[in-house]
C-alpha positions as CSV (number, residue, x, y, z in Angstrom):
1,X,85.1,151.1,-79.9
2,X,87.0,153.6,-77.7
3,X,84.7,156.4,-78.8
4,X,81.6,154.3,-77.8
5,X,83.0,153.6,-74.3
6,X,83.9,157.2,-73.9
7,X,80.4,158.3,-74.8
8,X,78.9,155.7,-72.5
9,X,80.9,157.0,-69.6
10,X,79.9,160.5,-70.3
11,X,76.2,159.6,-70.3
12,X,76.6,157.7,-67.0
13,X,78.5,160.5,-65.3
14,X,75.9,163.1,-66.6
15,X,73.1,161.0,-65.1
16,X,75.0,160.8,-61.8
17,X,75.7,164.5,-61.6
18,X,72.1,165.4,-62.5
19,X,70.7,163.3,-59.6
20,X,70.4,165.9,-56.8
21,X,69.0,165.9,-53.3
22,X,67.5,168.4,-50.9
23,X,67.8,167.9,-47.2
24,X,65.4,169.3,-44.5
25,X,66.8,168.8,-41.0
26,X,64.3,168.7,-38.1
27,X,65.8,169.2,-34.6
28,X,64.7,169.4,-31.0
29,X,66.4,169.6,-27.7
30,X,65.9,165.9,-26.6
31,X,65.1,165.8,-22.9
32,X,63.1,162.6,-22.4
33,X,63.5,159.0,-23.4
34,X,60.5,159.3,-25.8
35,X,60.4,159.9,-29.5
36,X,58.9,163.2,-30.5
37,X,56.0,163.2,-33.0
38,X,56.4,165.4,-36.1
39,X,54.1,166.4,-38.9
40,X,55.0,168.6,-42.0
41,X,52.8,169.4,-45.0
42,X,54.1,168.9,-48.6
43,X,53.2,172.6,-49.1
44,X,55.7,173.6,-46.5
45,X,58.3,171.2,-47.8
46,X,57.9,172.7,-51.3
47,X,58.4,176.2,-49.8
48,X,61.6,175.0,-48.2
49,X,63.2,173.2,-51.2
50,X,61.9,175.7,-53.7
51,X,59.9,175.3,-56.9
52,X,63.1,175.2,-59.1
53,X,64.0,171.8,-57.7
54,X,62.4,169.0,-59.6
55,X,61.5,167.0,-56.5
56,X,60.3,163.4,-56.8
57,X,58.2,163.3,-53.7
58,X,58.0,159.5,-53.8
59,X,61.7,159.4,-53.2
60,X,61.4,160.7,-49.6
61,X,63.6,159.1,-47.0
62,X,63.8,160.0,-43.3
63,X,67.1,159.2,-41.4
64,X,68.3,159.8,-37.9
65,X,71.5,161.5,-36.9
66,X,73.5,158.3,-37.6
67,X,72.0,157.9,-41.0
68,X,69.6,155.0,-40.1
69,X,66.3,155.0,-41.9
70,X,63.3,156.0,-39.8
71,X,59.8,154.8,-40.5
72,X,57.5,157.4,-41.9
73,X,54.1,157.7,-43.5
74,X,52.3,160.0,-45.9
75,X,48.7,160.8,-45.4
76,X,46.4,161.7,-48.2
77,X,44.6,164.5,-46.5
78,X,42.7,165.8,-49.5
79,X,41.7,162.3,-50.7
80,X,42.9,162.7,-54.3
81,X,45.0,159.5,-54.1
82,X,48.3,161.2,-55.0
83,X,50.8,163.3,-53.2
84,X,49.7,166.9,-53.2
85,X,50.3,170.1,-51.2
86,X,47.7,169.4,-48.5
87,X,49.1,166.0,-47.7
88,X,51.4,165.4,-44.8
89,X,54.5,163.5,-43.9
90,X,54.5,162.0,-40.4
91,X,57.3,160.4,-38.4
92,X,58.8,160.3,-34.8
93,X,62.4,161.0,-33.9
94,X,64.9,161.8,-31.2
95,X,67.1,164.9,-31.3
96,X,67.6,165.1,-35.1
97,X,66.0,163.8,-38.2
98,X,66.7,164.5,-41.9
99,X,64.1,164.5,-44.6
100,X,65.9,163.6,-47.9
101,X,64.2,164.4,-51.2
102,X,65.7,163.4,-54.5
103,X,65.0,164.4,-58.1
104,X,65.7,160.8,-59.2
105,X,62.4,159.8,-60.9
106,X,63.2,156.0,-60.5
107,X,62.9,156.1,-56.7
108,X,59.7,155.1,-54.9
109,X,58.3,155.3,-51.4
110,X,59.6,153.0,-48.7
111,X,57.1,150.6,-47.1
112,X,56.7,149.9,-43.4
113,X,54.3,147.7,-41.4
114,X,51.4,149.5,-39.7
115,X,51.6,150.1,-35.9
116,X,47.8,150.1,-35.4
117,X,44.8,148.0,-36.3
118,X,41.4,149.5,-37.1
119,X,38.0,147.9,-36.7
120,X,34.8,149.6,-37.8
121,X,31.6,149.0,-35.9
122,X,28.6,150.9,-37.4
123,X,29.5,154.6,-37.1
124,X,32.4,154.1,-34.7
125,X,36.0,152.9,-35.1
126,X,38.3,151.1,-32.6
127,X,42.0,151.8,-33.1
128,X,44.1,149.3,-31.2
129,X,47.9,149.1,-30.5
130,X,50.2,147.3,-28.1
131,X,49.9,150.0,-25.4
132,X,46.6,151.8,-25.9
133,X,43.2,151.7,-27.7
134,X,41.3,154.7,-28.9
135,X,37.6,154.7,-29.9
136,X,36.5,157.2,-32.6
137,X,32.9,158.2,-32.4
138,X,30.7,159.2,-35.3
139,X,31.7,162.9,-35.0
140,X,35.4,161.9,-35.4
141,X,36.3,162.5,-31.7
142,X,39.0,160.4,-30.2
143,X,38.6,158.7,-26.8
144,X,41.3,156.8,-24.9
145,X,39.5,153.6,-23.7
146,X,42.6,151.5,-22.7
147,X,46.1,152.2,-21.6
148,X,48.0,149.0,-20.9
149,X,46.0,147.1,-18.3
150,X,43.7,150.1,-17.5
151,X,40.3,150.1,-19.2
152,X,37.6,152.7,-19.1
153,X,36.9,156.3,-20.2
154,X,40.4,157.4,-19.6
155,X,40.6,160.6,-21.7
156,X,37.6,161.6,-23.8
157,X,36.4,163.8,-26.7
158,X,39.9,165.1,-27.6
159,X,39.6,168.4,-29.3
160,X,35.8,168.7,-29.1
161,X,34.4,172.2,-29.4
162,X,32.3,174.1,-26.9
163,X,30.4,176.8,-28.8
164,X,27.9,179.4,-27.7
165,X,26.4,182.3,-29.5
166,X,23.2,184.0,-30.7
167,X,21.2,182.2,-33.2
168,X,19.6,184.3,-35.9
169,X,21.2,187.5,-34.5
170,X,19.9,190.7,-36.2
171,X,21.8,193.0,-33.9
172,X,23.1,195.3,-36.7
173,X,19.7,195.6,-38.2
174,X,17.4,196.1,-35.2
175,X,19.6,195.7,-32.1
176,X,18.2,192.2,-31.3
177,X,20.7,189.4,-30.5
178,X,18.4,186.5,-31.0
179,X,18.3,183.3,-29.0
180,X,21.3,182.3,-27.0
181,X,22.4,178.7,-27.9
182,X,25.2,176.4,-26.7
183,X,26.5,173.1,-28.0
184,X,29.6,170.9,-28.3
185,X,30.9,169.2,-31.4
186,X,28.4,166.3,-30.7
187,X,25.6,168.8,-31.2
188,X,26.8,169.8,-34.7
189,X,25.7,168.2,-37.9
190,X,28.1,165.8,-39.7
191,X,29.2,166.6,-43.2
192,X,31.9,163.9,-43.5
193,X,34.2,161.8,-41.2
194,X,37.1,159.8,-42.6
195,X,39.5,157.5,-40.8
196,X,42.6,157.0,-42.9
197,X,44.5,153.7,-43.2
198,X,46.7,152.8,-40.2
199,X,50.4,153.6,-40.8
200,X,53.7,152.8,-39.0
201,X,53.5,156.2,-37.2
202,X,49.8,157.2,-36.7
203,X,46.2,157.0,-37.5
204,X,44.6,160.1,-38.9
205,X,41.0,161.1,-38.6
206,X,39.4,163.9,-40.6
207,X,36.1,165.3,-39.5
208,X,33.9,168.1,-41.0
209,X,31.0,169.3,-39.0
210,X,28.7,172.3,-39.2
211,X,26.1,174.2,-37.1
212,X,22.5,174.5,-38.0
213,X,21.8,176.8,-35.0
214,X,24.6,179.1,-36.0
215,X,24.5,179.0,-39.8
216,X,27.9,179.7,-41.3
217,X,30.0,178.1,-38.5
218,X,32.0,175.1,-39.6
219,X,34.4,172.8,-37.7
220,X,37.2,171.0,-39.6
221,X,39.2,168.7,-37.3
222,X,42.2,166.6,-38.2
223,X,43.3,164.2,-35.4
224,X,46.7,162.5,-35.6
225,X,46.9,159.6,-33.2
226,X,50.7,159.0,-32.8
227,X,52.2,155.7,-31.6
228,X,53.9,157.6,-28.8
229,X,50.5,158.2,-27.1
230,X,50.4,161.8,-28.2
231,X,47.2,162.9,-30.1
232,X,47.6,166.1,-32.1
233,X,44.2,167.7,-32.8
234,X,44.2,170.5,-35.4
235,X,40.9,172.4,-35.2
236,X,39.9,175.0,-37.8
237,X,36.7,176.9,-37.4
238,X,35.7,178.7,-40.6
239,X,32.8,181.1,-41.2
240,X,30.7,181.4,-44.3
241,X,28.2,183.9,-42.8
242,X,28.1,186.5,-40.1
243,X,28.0,184.8,-36.6
244,X,27.9,186.3,-33.1
245,X,29.9,184.2,-30.7
246,X,30.1,184.1,-26.9
247,X,32.2,180.9,-26.6
248,X,34.5,179.2,-29.0
249,X,36.6,176.8,-27.1
250,X,38.4,173.4,-27.7
251,X,38.2,170.8,-24.9
252,X,39.1,167.4,-23.7
253,X,36.7,165.8,-21.2
254,X,37.1,163.4,-18.2
255,X,40.9,163.4,-18.1
256,X,41.6,160.4,-15.8
257,X,38.7,161.3,-13.4
258,X,36.4,158.6,-14.7
259,X,38.8,155.8,-13.8
260,X,40.2,157.5,-10.6
261,X,38.3,160.1,-8.6
262,X,41.4,160.6,-6.5
263,X,43.3,162.0,-9.5
264,X,45.3,165.2,-9.0
265,X,45.3,168.3,-11.3
266,X,48.8,169.6,-11.9
267,X,50.1,172.5,-13.9
268,X,52.7,175.4,-13.9
269,X,51.8,178.4,-11.9
270,X,49.8,180.8,-14.0
271,X,51.6,183.9,-15.2
272,X,48.4,185.8,-15.0
273,X,45.2,185.2,-13.1
274,X,42.3,187.8,-12.9
275,X,41.0,186.4,-9.5
276,X,44.4,186.9,-8.0
277,X,44.6,190.5,-9.2
278,X,41.1,191.1,-7.7
279,X,42.4,190.2,-4.2
280,X,45.5,192.4,-4.8
281,X,47.7,189.3,-4.9
282,X,49.6,187.0,-7.2
283,X,48.7,183.6,-8.6
284,X,51.1,182.2,-6.0
285,X,49.2,184.0,-3.2
286,X,45.9,182.7,-4.5
287,X,46.9,179.1,-4.7
288,X,48.9,179.2,-1.5
289,X,45.7,180.2,0.4
290,X,44.2,177.0,-0.9
291,X,47.1,174.8,0.1
292,X,47.6,174.0,-3.6
293,X,51.3,174.8,-4.2
294,X,53.9,172.1,-4.7
295,X,57.6,172.9,-5.2
296,X,59.6,170.9,-7.7
297,X,63.3,171.8,-8.2
298,X,62.6,175.0,-6.2
299,X,59.9,176.1,-8.6
300,X,56.2,176.5,-7.5
301,X,53.5,174.4,-9.3
302,X,49.8,174.0,-8.7
303,X,48.5,170.7,-7.4
304,X,45.0,169.9,-6.1
305,X,42.3,167.2,-6.3
306,X,41.0,167.0,-9.9
307,X,37.4,166.8,-8.7
308,X,37.6,169.6,-6.1
309,X,36.3,173.1,-7.1
310,X,38.9,174.6,-4.8
311,X,36.7,177.4,-3.5
312,X,36.8,179.7,-6.5
313,X,36.8,183.4,-5.7
314,X,33.5,183.6,-7.6
315,X,31.6,181.5,-10.1
316,X,31.5,177.7,-10.5
317,X,34.7,177.0,-12.5
318,X,37.7,175.8,-10.6
319,X,39.7,178.4,-12.5
320,X,38.9,180.8,-15.3
321,X,40.4,184.0,-16.8
322,X,43.9,182.6,-16.4
323,X,46.9,182.5,-18.7
324,X,47.4,179.5,-21.0
325,X,50.6,177.7,-20.0
326,X,52.8,175.1,-21.7
327,X,50.9,172.1,-20.3
328,X,48.4,170.9,-17.7
329,X,47.4,167.4,-16.7
330,X,45.4,165.1,-14.4
331,X,47.5,162.4,-12.8
332,X,46.5,159.2,-11.0
333,X,48.8,158.2,-8.2
334,X,46.9,154.9,-8.0
335,X,47.6,153.9,-11.6
336,X,50.7,156.0,-12.3
337,X,49.3,157.5,-15.5
338,X,48.4,161.0,-16.5
339,X,46.4,162.8,-19.2
340,X,47.9,166.0,-20.4
341,X,47.2,168.9,-22.7
342,X,50.4,170.3,-24.2
343,X,50.5,173.5,-26.3
344,X,52.8,173.2,-29.4
345,X,53.9,176.8,-29.0
346,X,54.5,178.9,-25.9
347,X,51.3,180.9,-25.3
348,X,51.2,184.7,-25.2
349,X,50.1,186.7,-22.2
350,X,48.6,190.1,-22.8
351,X,49.5,193.0,-20.5
352,X,46.3,194.9,-21.1
353,X,43.5,193.5,-19.0
354,X,40.9,193.8,-21.7
355,X,43.1,192.2,-24.3
356,X,43.9,189.4,-21.9
357,X,40.3,188.6,-21.2
358,X,39.1,189.0,-24.8
359,X,41.8,186.6,-26.1
360,X,42.2,182.9,-25.4
361,X,42.5,181.7,-21.8
362,X,42.1,178.5,-19.8
363,X,39.1,177.1,-18.0
364,X,38.9,174.1,-15.7
365,X,35.3,173.3,-15.1
366,X,33.1,170.1,-15.0
367,X,36.3,168.0,-15.2
368,X,37.0,169.5,-18.6
369,X,40.2,171.1,-20.0
370,X,38.7,174.2,-21.8
371,X,40.7,176.5,-23.9
372,X,39.8,179.5,-26.1
373,X,37.4,182.4,-26.4
374,X,34.9,183.3,-23.7
375,X,33.0,186.6,-23.9
376,X,30.6,186.4,-20.9
377,X,31.6,189.1,-18.4
378,X,29.9,188.5,-15.0
379,X,28.9,191.4,-12.6
380,X,31.7,190.2,-10.3
381,X,34.2,192.0,-12.6
382,X,32.9,195.3,-11.1
383,X,33.0,194.1,-7.5
384,X,36.8,194.5,-7.2
385,X,38.9,197.6,-7.7
386,X,41.4,195.8,-10.0
387,X,38.7,195.1,-12.6
388,X,36.0,197.7,-11.9
389,X,35.0,199.8,-14.9
390,X,37.2,198.0,-17.3
391,X,34.4,196.3,-19.1
392,X,31.0,197.7,-20.0
393,X,28.2,196.4,-17.7
394,X,25.6,193.9,-18.9
395,X,22.9,195.1,-21.3
396,X,21.8,193.7,-24.6
397,X,23.3,196.7,-26.3
398,X,26.7,196.3,-24.6
399,X,26.8,192.6,-25.3
400,X,26.1,193.3,-28.9
401,X,28.6,196.2,-29.2
402,X,31.4,195.2,-26.9
403,X,31.2,191.7,-25.5
404,X,30.5,189.2,-28.3
405,X,33.1,188.0,-30.8
406,X,32.0,189.0,-34.3
407,X,32.9,186.7,-37.2
408,X,32.1,187.3,-40.8
409,X,32.3,185.2,-44.0
410,X,36.0,184.3,-44.7
411,X,37.1,184.4,-41.0
412,X,39.1,181.5,-39.7
413,X,40.1,180.5,-36.1
414,X,42.6,177.7,-35.5
415,X,43.6,175.7,-32.4
416,X,46.3,173.1,-32.4
417,X,46.7,171.0,-29.2
418,X,48.4,167.8,-28.1
419,X,46.4,165.5,-25.8
420,X,48.8,162.9,-24.4
421,X,48.8,159.9,-22.1
422,X,51.9,159.3,-20.1
423,X,53.3,157.3,-17.2
424,X,55.0,158.5,-14.0
425,X,55.5,157.2,-10.5
426,X,54.3,160.4,-8.7
427,X,53.4,164.0,-9.4
428,X,57.0,165.2,-8.9
429,X,58.1,162.9,-11.7
430,X,55.1,163.8,-13.8
431,X,55.8,167.5,-13.5
432,X,59.5,167.0,-14.4
433,X,58.4,164.9,-17.4
434,X,55.8,167.4,-18.7
435,X,58.2,170.3,-18.4
436,X,60.7,168.3,-20.6
437,X,58.1,166.9,-22.9
438,X,56.5,170.3,-23.6
439,X,60.0,171.8,-24.2
440,X,60.8,169.0,-26.8
441,X,57.5,169.6,-28.6
442,X,57.8,173.4,-28.5
443,X,61.5,173.3,-29.4
444,X,61.1,171.6,-32.8
445,X,62.6,173.6,-35.6
446,X,63.5,173.1,-39.2
447,X,66.7,173.8,-41.1
448,X,67.3,173.5,-44.8
449,X,70.7,171.9,-45.5
């Protein structure tokens, strides 16, 4: 009898010792009252915990710094109905969260009530929640149509592409570029659009589109609509053929301006602006001349009417050939709401002028936040000493050799952007909030415990 009890205890203790856990800690510098959205793939988690650990991925728990369970969801991105490397874990947190993974095969996923409701109407979906509603069109593009008591086209086509290039280019064969074409995502052909089940954290939309006019160009878009009012759009443009591109930009359209034509455009002062260099000045000089500088906490920011072209130095865009910054937004003093674009990582500014212009930069034109590659070089570049002679002048040969972005089979271009709705009392409060919010999002980092 004593021998049996001893053996039983040994077995129990052995099982207890064998049950191990891995902890992934996610941190940020909490600066606002809001929860911060977070997404991590199972592929990345596997890299962190290591393949030697026999993880039961269904055992996942997420806890806050006090050990309280946080709601989470797992999205089946690849659609294979089981947890695999392409799938993602989503949750929101403040300051610190811990992802706990066990090798205990008896554990299963926790269940939480969904935050959203989804209603399908023909090819469109209406995603509703307590504070906001979003309509998904047949291309998989998200549109804010309600925020609390405000209804209308509040913030549209989040993450849509603007693409231009030369259809049927045979430049490398006979020097002919072919026909110049331009389109947005709504001009592409639909391969597949999926709206995943609503969870406690988000609704995820997966869209696959392709171009008939530029054969070989494909857009894969994953949109995460978080309960915080932040919409993360991950755009992947892949190429299965040679394609000559003039524009490859991601956008959001009509930020606030359709519901309030007195909305204001606000953003940090550009670190670099070609138009300012052309007048031998700084971005501060350029915007001061247009009475568009607002100081907050002793720091200059840009503020102007969101529907005013602001007398551009040349061309029709309100601004172009400018550095990407941490955030930009349109804000309605009337309603006290804003629509922001937030970059998840601090953008790079190139010191070489040609590198700067030939990489991603910001546009604000036609009430659209545009962001990405733009390879049209107007003659005005040669009208100013600062930029004269830097770029080859227009000719079909120069466009083909030097201007256009050339993509071949296997090339991939990615853009990740947050498009967010927020509340503030005025632009000063909005600027303070967006500085802190962008710092929270950009400051997220992961530690393996």
